[in-house]
C-alpha positions in Angstrom: 30.4 -2.7 49.1 27.3 -3.2 46.9 26.1 -6.0 49.2 26.6 -3.7 52.2 24.6 -0.9 50.7 21.9 -3.3 49.7 21.7 -4.8 53.2 21.4 -1.4 54.8 18.7 -0.3 52.4 16.7 -3.5 53.2 17.0 -3.0 56.9 16.0 0.7 56.7 13.0 -0.2 54.5 11.9 -2.9 56.9 12.0 -0.5 59.9 10.0 2.0 57.9 7.4 -0.6 56.9 7.3 -1.7 60.6 6.4 1.9 61.7 3.7 2.1 59.0 2.3 -1.3 60.0 2.1 -0.1 63.6 0.1 3.0 62.7 -2.3 0.9 60.5 -2.7 -1.6 63.3 -3.6 1.1 65.8 -6.5 2.1 63.5 -7.9 -1.4 63.0 -10.5 -2.8 65.3 -14.2 -2.6 66.2 -13.8 1.2 66.0 -12.0 2.1 62.9 -9.7 5.2 63.3 -8.2 6.9 60.3 -4.4 7.6 60.0 -4.8 11.4 60.3 -6.9 10.9 63.5 -4.3 8.5 64.9 -1.4 10.9 64.2 -3.3 13.8 65.6 -4.3 12.0 68.8 -0.7 10.8 69.4 0.8 14.2 68.7 -1.7 15.9 71.1 -1.2 13.3 73.8 -3.9 13.1 76.4 -4.8 16.8 76.1 -7.8 16.1 74.0 -10.7 14.3 75.7 -12.6 11.8 73.6 -13.2 8.2 72.6 -10.2 8.2 70.3 -7.8 9.3 73.0 -8.9 6.5 75.4 -8.9 3.9 72.6 -5.5 4.8 71.3 -3.6 5.7 74.5 -5.0 3.1 76.9 -5.8 0.2 74.7 -4.3 0.0 71.2 -1.0 1.9 71.4 0.3 -0.1 74.5 -0.7 -3.4 72.8 1.0 -2.4 69.5 4.1 -1.3 71.3 4.1 -4.6 73.3 3.9 -6.6 70.1 6.8 -4.7 68.5 9.0 -5.0 71.6 8.3 -8.6 72.3 8.6 -9.6 68.6 11.9 -7.9 68.3 13.2 -9.4 71.6 12.3 -13.0 70.7 13.8 -12.6 67.2 17.1 -11.3 68.6 17.0 -14.1 71.2 16.6 -16.7 68.5 19.3 -15.3 66.4 21.8 -15.3 69.3 20.9 -18.9 70.2 21.5 -20.0 66.6 25.0 -18.5 66.9 25.6 -20.2 70.2 24.4 -23.6 69.1 25.7 -23.4 65.6 22.6 -24.2 63.7 19.6 -22.3 62.3 17.0 -24.5 64.0 17.7 -23.2 67.5 15.1 -20.9 69.0 13.8 -20.1 72.5 10.8 -22.4 72.0 12.5 -25.4 70.6 15.4 -25.3 73.0 13.1 -25.2 76.1 13.9 -21.7 77.1 10.3 -20.5 76.7 8.7 -23.5 78.5 11.3 -23.2 81.3 10.5 -19.6 81.8 6.8 -20.3 81.5 6.9 -23.0 84.2 8.5 -20.7 86.7 6.2 -17.8 85.9 3.1 -20.1 86.2 4.4 -21.2 89.6 4.0 -17.6 90.8 0.8 -16.8 88.9 -1.0 -19.9 90.3 0.7 -20.8 93.6 2.0 -17.4 94.8 0.1 -14.6 93.1 1.2 -12.2 95.8 4.7 -12.4 94.3 3.9 -11.1 90.9 6.6 -8.5 91.1 9.1 -11.4 90.9 7.8 -12.6 87.6 10.6 -11.2 85.4 13.2 -12.8 87.7 11.4 -16.1 87.8 11.1 -16.2 84.0 14.8 -15.5 83.6 15.8 -18.2 86.1 13.5 -20.8 84.5 14.7 -20.0 81.0 18.4 -20.1 82.1 18.0 -23.5 83.8 16.2 -24.9 80.8 18.9 -23.6 78.4 21.7 -25.0 80.6 20.0 -28.5 80.6 19.5 -28.5 76.8 23.1 -27.4 76.2 24.5 -30.0 78.6 22.4 -32.8 77.0 23.2 -31.7 73.4 26.9 -31.2 73.8 29.2 -33.8 72.2 33.0 -33.7 71.7 32.4 -33.2 68.0 30.1 -30.2 68.8 26.4 -29.6 68.8 24.3 -31.0 66.0 20.8 -30.0 65.0 19.3 -33.3 65.9 20.8 -33.3 69.4 19.4 -29.8 70.0 16.0 -30.9 68.8 15.9 -34.1 70.9 17.2 -32.2 74.0 14.7 -29.5 73.5 11.9 -32.0 73.2 12.9 -33.6 76.5 13.1 -30.3 78.3 9.8 -29.1 76.8 8.2 -32.3 77.9 9.5 -31.9 81.4 8.4 -28.3 81.7 5.1 -29.2 80.0 4.5 -31.8 82.8 5.2 -29.2 85.4 2.8 -26.7 83.8 0.2 -29.5 83.5 0.7 -30.4 87.2 0.3 -26.8 88.3 -2.8 -26.4 86.1 -4.5 -29.4 87.8 -3.3 -28.5 91.3 -4.6 -24.9 91.0 -7.4 -25.5 88.6 -9.6 -22.9 90.4 -7.1 -20.2 89.6 -6.4 -21.4 86.1 -8.8 -19.1 84.2 -6.8 -16.1 85.1 -3.7 -17.6 83.5 -5.2 -19.1 80.3 -4.7 -16.1 78.1 -1.1 -15.8 79.3 -0.4 -19.5 78.6 -1.5 -19.0 75.0 0.7 -16.0 74.4 -2.1 -13.4 74.2 -1.6 -9.6 74.1 -5.3 -9.1 74.9 -6.0 -6.7 77.8 -2.3 -5.8 78.0 -2.1 -2.2 78.9 0.4 0.4 80.1 1.3 -1.7 83.2 2.7 -4.6 81.0 4.4 -2.1 78.7 6.1 -0.4 81.7 7.2 -3.7 83.1 9.0 -4.8 80.0 10.3 -1.9 77.9 13.3 -1.0 80.2 14.5 -4.6 80.2 14.0 -4.8 76.5 16.1 -1.7 75.8 18.9 -3.0 78.0 18.8 -6.3 76.2 18.9 -4.6 72.8 21.9 -2.4 73.7 23.8 -5.4 75.0 22.9 -7.3 71.8 24.6 -4.6 69.8 27.8 -5.0 71.8 27.5 -8.8 71.3 27.5 -8.6 67.5 31.3 -9.1 67.2 31.2 -12.1 69.5 28.3 -13.7 67.6 30.2 -13.3 64.3 33.2 -15.0 65.8 31.4 -17.9 67.3 29.4 -18.6 64.1 32.7 -19.2 62.3 33.4 -22.3 64.5 35.1 -23.2 67.7 38.5 -23.7 66.1 38.5 -20.3 64.3 37.4 -18.6 67.5 40.1 -20.3 69.5 42.7 -19.3 66.9 41.6 -15.7 67.3 42.4 -15.9 71.0 38.7 -16.0 72.1 37.3 -18.2 74.8 34.6 -20.2 73.1 33.0 -21.2 76.4 32.9 -17.7 77.7 31.3 -16.4 74.5 28.6 -19.1 74.5 27.7 -18.4 78.2 27.6 -14.7 77.6 25.4 -14.9 74.5 23.2 -17.6 76.0 22.5 -15.5 79.1 21.6 -12.5 76.9 19.3 -14.7 74.7 17.6 -16.2 77.7 17.1 -12.7 79.2 15.4 -11.4 76.1 13.2 -14.5 75.8 12.3 -14.5 79.5 11.1 -10.9 79.7 8.8 -11.7 76.7 7.4 -14.7 78.5 7.0 -12.7 81.7 4.9 -10.1 79.8 2.6 -12.1 77.6 3.3 -15.8 77.9 4.5 -18.4 75.5 5.0 -17.3 71.9 6.8 -19.9 69.7 8.5 -19.9 66.4 9.2 -16.2 66.1 12.8 -16.9 67.1 13.1 -19.6 64.5 11.3 -18.1 61.5 12.5 -14.5 61.7 16.3 -15.0 61.9 16.1 -17.5 59.0 14.2 -15.0 56.9 16.6 -12.2 57.8 19.6 -14.4 56.9 18.1 -15.0 53.5 17.7 -11.3 52.9 20.9 -9.7 54.3 23.3 -12.7 54.9 24.8 -14.2 58.0 26.8 -11.3 59.2 25.3 -10.4 62.6 26.1 -6.7 61.9 23.2 -6.8 59.5 21.3 -9.9 60.4 20.6 -8.9 64.0 19.0 -5.5 63.3 17.1 -7.2 60.4 15.8 -9.9 62.8 14.8 -7.2 65.2 12.7 -5.3 62.6 11.2 -8.4 61.1 10.4 -9.9 64.5 8.5 -6.8 65.5 6.4 -6.8 62.3 5.8 -10.5 62.3 4.3 -10.5 65.8 2.4 -7.3 65.2 0.8 -8.9 62.1 -0.1 -12.0 64.1 -1.6 -10.1 67.0 -3.5 -7.6 64.7 -4.8 -10.5 62.6 -5.9 -12.4 65.7 -8.0 -9.5 67.0 -9.4 -8.3 63.7 -9.9 -11.3 61.4 -11.8 -13.4 63.9 -13.7 -10.6 65.6 -15.4 -10.6 68.1 -13.0 -13.4 69.1 -9.5 -12.4 70.0 -7.2 -15.2 69.0 -3.9 -15.1 70.9 -0.8 -14.3 68.8 0.9 -17.4 70.3 -1.7 -19.6 68.7 -1.4 -18.0 65.3 2.4 -18.2 65.4 2.2 -21.9 66.3 -0.2 -22.6 63.4 2.1 -20.7 61.0 5.5 -21.8 62.5 4.8 -25.5 62.8 4.5 -26.1 59.1 7.5 -23.8 58.4 9.6 -25.7 60.9 8.7 -29.0 59.1 9.6 -27.3 55.8 13.1 -26.4 57.2 13.6 -29.9 58.5 12.6 -31.4 55.1 14.8 -28.9 53.2 17.8 -29.6 55.3 17.2 -33.4 55.4 17.7 -33.9 59.1 
């Protein structure tokens, strides 16, 4: 009971900190805006004309909301994949989901730009195919081990990287328009990108809540799940599709952002334990704030340059992944 109360308090505190961080992030930039002015502008909506109204409603608020939504979605995706594959080193990037989705999206952006309305579907299809290949390659009769996941992910990432490289050379004249997207940048992402993703994200979050019980069952092991009368294969397929869906919509909106799905669930597990009833909402809140910090740091610390959040996450996540590998002695 004490542990439950403590976990709930940590989750609530993290959500409050995330909201405060979002307000602060809106105020940071080449034009500094105070918190009272931010709150006043948001409360009054677009009724007041002025520079602050344009900056907040058309530029910073959509970008901040995108960072929160995408960070939360990728973190939930990583947490679900870790349950499906039975190890804490699985995430959309390492398992090839991100690169698979990116390859299909880039095919539209470069080869068929007139079909941009199909980008979410293309991202989902590419991610699902990549996840299926990784799962098929990693599966052994004794189960899935971290090393088989990593090796399979490396193979799929290499394959998708080759496709991305080929498309980049074939359509080099159109590449500049996709460079920011390929690096996972939220720059120049406005209300159009926000409107494209938020409905899908909410659907994915709601489905994730209903998937908590199944995730808890599968993390106990195949034998326990079978003894409880559950179909292990069906649970894995269901959770995998949901994880790919959440990762794919994120790729469709802003491109490839790695390691959020690896780092955040691991940190959440350390804080509130392995029960997905607490770990999933904690991952959601922490994923939102981690990506928000990365994006805000990228656009403010290196001004006037706007460093993509995907690059910063790779710089931070790479060493952390090596630390986890070293710690677990794989």
